[in-house]
N, C-alpha and C positions, 0 to 999 in steps of 0.2 A: 379875640373872639374867632375870627378866621383861621387863626394858627392853631387854635385849640381844636376846631373843626378838622382841619388838615390832618392834624396829629392822630385824632380818633378814626379817620379814614384809612390812613395808613396802617393803624393797629388792627382794624377789621381785616383790611386786604392782606396782611401779613398772616394773621390767623386763618383766612380762608385758604391761601396759598398751600400752608401747612397741613391743613386737614384734607385738602385734594392730594397733596403729595403722600400723605399717610395712606389715603383709600387706594391710591395708584400701587403704592408698595404691597399693601395686601391683595389686591386683585391680582398683581404679577406674582405674589407667592402662591396664592391659590392656584394659579395657573400653571405654575411649574410643580405644584403638588400633584395636580390633576395628570400631568404629563408624565410625571414620574411613575405614579399608580399605574397608569395607563401601559406604560413600558414594562412595568414589572408584570402585569397580568398577560401581555403577548407572549405566548409559549415560543421559544427559540429552538430552532434545529439543533440537536446534539453534534458536536464534531464528528461522531460516527456516521451520521446520517448526511454530513455533507460531503463525505469522500465517496468516490465512485466505488460501486460494488459491481463486479461482472459476474452475472449469474448466467451460467453455461446450460441452457435447456438441454433436456434429454434428446428432442427432436434435433436439435441443431447439431449437438454432440454427434448424433448418429449420421447425420447427413455429411458433416465434415469427416467423419472416421471412413465413410463409403468412399468420398472423394480421394482421399489419400490412399494410393494403392501400395500398401506396405511392401508388396513383393517386389516393387520396382523401385522402392525408394534407395537413394544412394547411401553408401557406407563410406564413412571417411576413411582415409589411409591412415597408417600410424603417423606419419608425419604431419597431417592435418590434424589429429587428435593432440598432439604434442604441440602443435602451433596454438590450438584453442585453449589448452591448458594453460600454456605460459601467458597467453593474453588475459585469460582470466585471473591469474595470478598478479599481474600488473594491475588490473582493476581493484583487486581485493587489498594490493597495498596501498592504494590510494583513497581507502574508504578510511572514515572516522574509527579509530582503533578502540574507542569506549565501548562500540558495538561489536560483539564477537562475529566472526565470518569463517565460512569456509568455502572451497571450491569443489565442486562435484563434476566430472566428466561423465556424460550420458553414454550408457549402454544400450544395446538392443533390448534388454528386457526392461529398461526404465521407460523406453519410449515407442516400442513397437507392439511387444507382446508380454502381458502379463502386468506392465505398468505398476511395479513396484518399486519405490525408491526407498533405499537403504540409506541411513544417514550415519555419519561417522560416530561410533559409539563413545568415544571420550567427549565429543562435543554435546551430545544427548545428555551423558551423565552428569555435564557440568553446567549447561544451561537451560535444557528442556523439563517439562514437568514428568514426575515420576510416575504419573498415570496418564491413561489415554486421553487425548484432548483434540480440540479442533484448532488447527494452525492455519492462519491466513498467509496467503502469498501474495505480494503487491508486486505487479510488474513494474517494468519502466514509464508505463503510461499511467500509473495509479491506479489500474483496474485490481480490485482483489478477488481471489480465489479461495474458497474454504477447502481445507483438506482434512481428513481423519489422520491423527498422528496415534500411532500404537507403540506405547512406551516400552512395552516388554519385548518388542522386535525392532525398536529403533527405527521407524520409518514410517513414510507416507503410503497411506493406500487410498481409500476413497476420495475423490476429488483430484488427485494427481493425475488422472488421466484426462480429466477435462481441462487441467493446466497445459499439460503435454501436448494433446491434440489441437487445441486453441492455438497454441503458439508454434505448432508444427515442429516440435523438436525432432531432431535426428540422432542416431548414433554418430558420436564425435563431438557434439555440441558441449561445449563446457558453461555451467551455471555458477554463478557466485550468489551464496545465501548470506545475508547480513541480517542478523537478529535485531530489529529495531524496537521490539516490545517482547515481553516473555513468551507470547505465542504468535508473533507475526514476523515473517522474513521479507525484506526487501529483495528481489530477485532480479539480477542481471545477467542477461543471456549472450554469451558470446558465440556466434555460428562458426562451425567448422568451414575454413575455406579450403578450396580446391579438392572437394569431392570428386574421386575418382571411379564412382560407380562400381567400386569392389563389392562382390556379392559375399555372402557369409563364408562360403567353401574357399573363396580367395583370402578373405581376412586370415583365415586360420594358417595360411600359408606365410603370412608377413611376419618376420622376424622382429619381436619386440626386444 
């Protein structure tokens, strides 16, 4: 008789444990389900918003522009320009070849007056949009600058001045443009070394 009661007690205990285990599993599943739904409902920042975007305000640009006395800014010698160009080409040779790139040597009209940057025509025809578009320039710090690309003129206008002034580019600097997205360039800046303070009249006398 005692053996029968013990067996009955063990059976009840086993069933109770199984029921408790089942309830715990159900509760855990509900908890996980709530977590999943909560996570799905939480808005996540888009990759674009996570990137840094440099906005050069008009007032800041004007103050920077006034601070840079363009009439007294150095002009690189021919040798300095060649050196910057070669260093830029070395940088370009080390970039991932699956992303098209080119080297652009800065001239007076690019960074002092006018602020128009013509791009290689063959590059534009091969890789850039056939219509006007906004092209983003990303510097080595990851800051982004939006520029206006004019397809029929194959160059950058609005926005390029902000990039140029912000980075204090001068005549003779060499830039490497790497197209990392259809309308986005990664830009590497190679400064012209050994600027010898040549002024425009003297530059015209340098034999190229």
